[in-house]
matplotlib code that plots the C-alpha trace (Angstrom):
import matplotlib.pyplot as plt

x = [61.7, 59.9, 59.4, 55.8, 56.1, 59.7, 60.5, 64.1, 65.5, 69.2, 71.8, 75.5, 78.2, 81.3, 83.5, 82.3, 79.6, 75.8, 72.7, 69.4, 66.4, 62.9, 59.8, 56.6, 53.5, 51.0, 48.1, 49.1, 47.8, 50.4, 53.3, 54.5, 54.7, 56.9, 59.1, 59.5, 60.7, 63.1, 64.4, 64.9, 66.9, 69.1, 69.6, 70.7, 73.1, 74.6, 74.9, 76.7, 78.7, 79.1, 78.2, 77.0, 80.0, 80.1, 82.2, 84.2, 85.2, 86.3, 83.0, 80.9, 77.5, 75.5, 71.8, 69.6, 66.0, 63.4, 59.9, 57.1, 53.4, 51.3, 47.7, 46.6, 44.3, 41.2, 42.9, 43.5, 46.8, 49.7, 53.1, 55.9, 59.1, 62.2, 65.1, 68.4, 71.4, 74.7, 77.4, 80.5, 80.4, 80.5, 77.5, 75.6, 76.1, 75.0, 72.0, 70.9, 71.3, 69.3, 66.6, 66.5, 62.7, 62.4, 64.2, 62.3]
y = [49.9, 46.9, 44.1, 42.9, 40.2, 38.9, 36.6, 35.4, 32.1, 32.2, 29.4, 29.5, 28.0, 26.3, 29.1, 32.1, 32.8, 32.9, 32.6, 34.4, 33.1, 34.4, 33.6, 35.5, 34.3, 37.1, 38.1, 40.2, 43.4, 42.9, 42.2, 45.9, 45.9, 42.8, 44.3, 47.4, 45.3, 43.4, 46.7, 48.1, 45.1, 45.1, 48.9, 48.6, 45.8, 47.8, 51.0, 49.3, 46.5, 47.7, 45.8, 42.2, 39.9, 36.3, 35.8, 33.1, 35.8, 38.3, 40.1, 40.6, 39.5, 38.2, 37.9, 35.7, 36.6, 34.4, 35.3, 33.0, 32.9, 30.0, 29.3, 28.7, 25.9, 27.8, 28.6, 32.2, 33.6, 34.3, 35.9, 34.0, 35.7, 33.9, 36.0, 34.5, 36.5, 35.0, 37.0, 37.3, 37.2, 41.0, 41.2, 38.6, 40.5, 43.8, 42.1, 40.6, 44.0, 45.8, 43.2, 41.2, 41.6, 39.9, 36.7, 33.5]
z = [60.3, 61.8, 59.3, 59.0, 56.3, 56.5, 59.4, 59.2, 60.4, 61.2, 60.9, 61.3, 59.1, 60.3, 59.0, 60.9, 58.4, 58.8, 56.8, 57.2, 55.3, 55.0, 53.0, 52.5, 50.7, 50.1, 48.0, 45.0, 46.7, 49.4, 47.1, 47.0, 50.8, 50.8, 48.0, 50.1, 53.1, 50.9, 49.4, 52.9, 54.0, 50.9, 51.1, 54.7, 53.8, 50.9, 53.0, 55.8, 54.0, 50.4, 47.3, 47.7, 47.2, 48.6, 51.7, 49.8, 47.3, 50.0, 50.6, 53.7, 52.4, 49.5, 48.8, 46.7, 46.0, 44.3, 43.5, 42.2, 41.9, 43.1, 44.1, 47.7, 48.7, 47.4, 44.1, 44.9, 43.6, 45.9, 45.4, 47.1, 48.0, 49.3, 50.5, 51.6, 53.0, 53.7, 55.5, 57.6, 61.4, 61.4, 58.9, 61.0, 64.2, 62.6, 61.0, 64.3, 66.0, 63.3, 62.5, 65.7, 66.0, 62.6, 63.7, 64.4]

ax = plt.figure().add_subplot(projection="3d")
ax.plot(x, y, z, "-o")
ax.set_aspect("equal")
plt.show()
């Protein structure tokens, strides 16, 4: 699956961990497509690395999702999604391999 709405930025922690962050701001009609991409990423992570448990608690990955509504410059509504995934070195390598075309 190629991601059309989510574009991730990657940063590395000092303890062999990494962070992937993406934001998408879309019209309400496109929100379902963004939700489907988020679900696909989270389903992939769960299928390959199990339940989300923070690395500091012995897990391989963890995610945080935020969603809000705001108006653009013309006053039209937008749905804003922010997805952050933190993970171990193994998770980060696998994420980059699977979603490399969605990395900034």
